[in-house]
C-alpha positions as CSV (number, residue, x, y, z in Angstrom):
1,X,21.7,-10.0,-18.7
2,X,17.8,-10.7,-17.2
3,X,15.2,-10.1,-19.2
4,X,12.3,-7.3,-17.8
5,X,8.4,-9.0,-16.6
6,X,6.0,-9.0,-19.0
7,X,3.5,-9.0,-15.8
8,X,1.8,-6.9,-14.5
9,X,3.0,-5.9,-10.8
10,X,0.3,-7.7,-8.0
11,X,0.2,-3.7,-7.3
12,X,-1.3,-2.7,-10.4
13,X,-3.4,-5.6,-9.6
14,X,-4.6,-5.4,-6.3
15,X,-8.3,-3.9,-6.0
16,X,-7.3,-0.6,-4.2
17,X,-11.2,1.4,-4.2
18,X,-12.8,-2.4,-4.1
19,X,-10.9,-2.6,-0.7
20,X,-11.4,0.5,0.7
21,X,-15.6,0.4,0.1
22,X,-15.4,-2.8,2.3
23,X,-13.5,-1.7,4.8
24,X,-15.9,1.6,5.3
25,X,-19.2,-1.0,5.2
26,X,-16.8,-3.3,7.7
27,X,-15.8,-0.4,10.2
28,X,-19.4,0.5,10.3
29,X,-21.1,-2.9,11.2
30,X,-18.4,-3.6,13.7
31,X,-17.8,-0.4,15.6
32,X,-19.4,1.3,18.2
33,X,-21.4,3.9,16.9
34,X,-20.5,6.3,19.2
35,X,-17.4,6.0,18.4
36,X,-17.3,5.8,14.9
37,X,-19.2,8.9,14.9
38,X,-16.6,10.6,17.0
39,X,-14.0,9.3,14.4
40,X,-15.7,8.8,11.1
41,X,-13.8,11.9,8.8
42,X,-10.0,10.5,10.3
43,X,-11.1,6.8,9.0
44,X,-12.6,8.1,5.8
45,X,-9.2,10.9,5.0
46,X,-7.2,7.1,5.6
47,X,-9.4,5.2,3.5
48,X,-10.5,7.1,0.9
49,X,-7.5,10.0,-0.4
50,X,-4.9,6.6,-0.4
51,X,-7.4,4.3,-2.9
52,X,-8.0,7.5,-4.6
53,X,-3.8,8.0,-4.8
54,X,-3.3,4.2,-5.3
55,X,-6.5,3.9,-8.5
56,X,-4.8,6.9,-10.1
57,X,-1.4,5.3,-10.4
58,X,-3.0,3.0,-13.0
59,X,-4.4,5.3,-15.1
60,X,-0.9,4.9,-17.5
61,X,-0.8,0.8,-17.2
62,X,-3.1,0.0,-20.3
63,X,-2.8,-3.4,-20.5
64,X,-5.9,-5.5,-21.6
65,X,-5.8,-7.4,-17.5
66,X,-4.8,-4.6,-15.9
67,X,-8.1,-2.3,-17.8
68,X,-10.1,-6.0,-17.3
69,X,-9.6,-6.6,-13.7
70,X,-10.1,-2.8,-12.9
71,X,-13.8,-3.2,-14.7
72,X,-14.9,-5.9,-13.0
73,X,-13.5,-4.8,-9.3
74,X,-16.0,-1.3,-10.2
75,X,-18.4,-3.4,-10.7
76,X,-17.7,-5.6,-7.6
77,X,-17.7,-1.9,-5.8
78,X,-21.2,-0.7,-7.1
79,X,-23.1,-4.0,-7.0
80,X,-21.7,-4.0,-2.9
81,X,-22.7,-0.1,-2.3
82,X,-25.8,-1.0,-3.6
83,X,-26.6,-3.7,-1.4
84,X,-25.1,-1.9,1.4
85,X,-27.7,1.0,0.6
86,X,-30.5,-1.5,-0.5
87,X,-30.0,-2.7,3.2
88,X,-30.3,0.3,4.2
89,X,-33.7,2.3,2.7
90,X,-35.4,-1.5,3.8
91,X,-34.8,-1.1,7.2
92,X,-35.6,2.9,6.9
93,X,-38.9,1.4,5.0
94,X,-39.5,-0.7,7.7
95,X,-39.0,1.4,10.4
96,X,-41.3,4.7,9.2
97,X,-43.9,3.1,7.3
98,X,-44.6,-1.0,7.6
99,X,-46.2,-2.4,10.4
100,X,-43.6,-5.5,10.4
101,X,-41.7,-5.9,12.7
102,X,-37.8,-4.9,12.2
103,X,-36.1,-7.3,10.7
104,X,-31.8,-6.7,10.0
105,X,-30.7,-4.3,8.2
106,X,-27.2,-2.3,8.0
107,X,-27.7,1.6,9.0
108,X,-26.0,3.7,7.0
109,X,-24.8,7.2,9.1
110,X,-24.9,10.0,6.0
111,X,-21.5,10.5,7.0
112,X,-20.7,6.4,5.8
113,X,-23.1,7.2,2.3
114,X,-20.5,10.3,1.7
115,X,-17.5,8.2,1.9
116,X,-19.0,5.6,0.0
117,X,-20.6,8.1,-3.0
118,X,-16.8,9.7,-3.0
119,X,-15.4,5.8,-3.0
120,X,-17.5,5.3,-6.2
121,X,-16.4,9.5,-7.3
122,X,-13.1,7.8,-7.9
123,X,-14.2,4.1,-9.5
124,X,-16.1,6.4,-12.4
125,X,-13.3,8.8,-12.8
126,X,-11.0,6.0,-12.9
127,X,-13.4,4.4,-15.3
128,X,-13.5,7.2,-17.7
129,X,-9.6,7.7,-18.1
130,X,-8.9,4.4,-18.8
131,X,-11.7,4.1,-21.9
132,X,-9.6,7.4,-22.9
133,X,-6.4,5.7,-22.6
134,X,-7.7,2.6,-24.8
135,X,-9.5,4.9,-27.0
136,X,-5.4,6.0,-27.0
137,X,-4.1,2.8,-27.8
138,X,-6.7,2.3,-30.6
139,X,-5.9,5.2,-32.6
140,X,-2.2,4.9,-32.5
141,X,-3.2,1.6,-34.5
142,X,-5.1,2.7,-36.8
143,X,-3.5,3.0,-39.9
144,X,-5.5,5.7,-41.5
145,X,-3.9,8.1,-38.4
């Protein structure tokens, strides 16, 4: 009889939320603005809903490796969105207030900011649910309970 595998599956280790954030930013940078402006809702729908569902599957698994990777990928997600937002604010500031020649920057329309905010809120919700799972694990190990 084969023994069950103790390694978590690749599905649980894959950063679904980070991948969705990277795809939203990549599509914003590469696609034509007119086409992306017309189809942003469908693209966001196709990227946000699966990321939320697939990240939600990780909540029940409280192994340390999955939780550690979840925290690391969430931090990378916040770093990536922060850098994109910082570049966008810098470009806006240079155009509006500085008399310097325009530098390269990332233009983030409102719908991209909305999609990124929703994805980051999903990441935050997942982190809090993971902390709840960690508390539950520790409470099971507590001899006083």
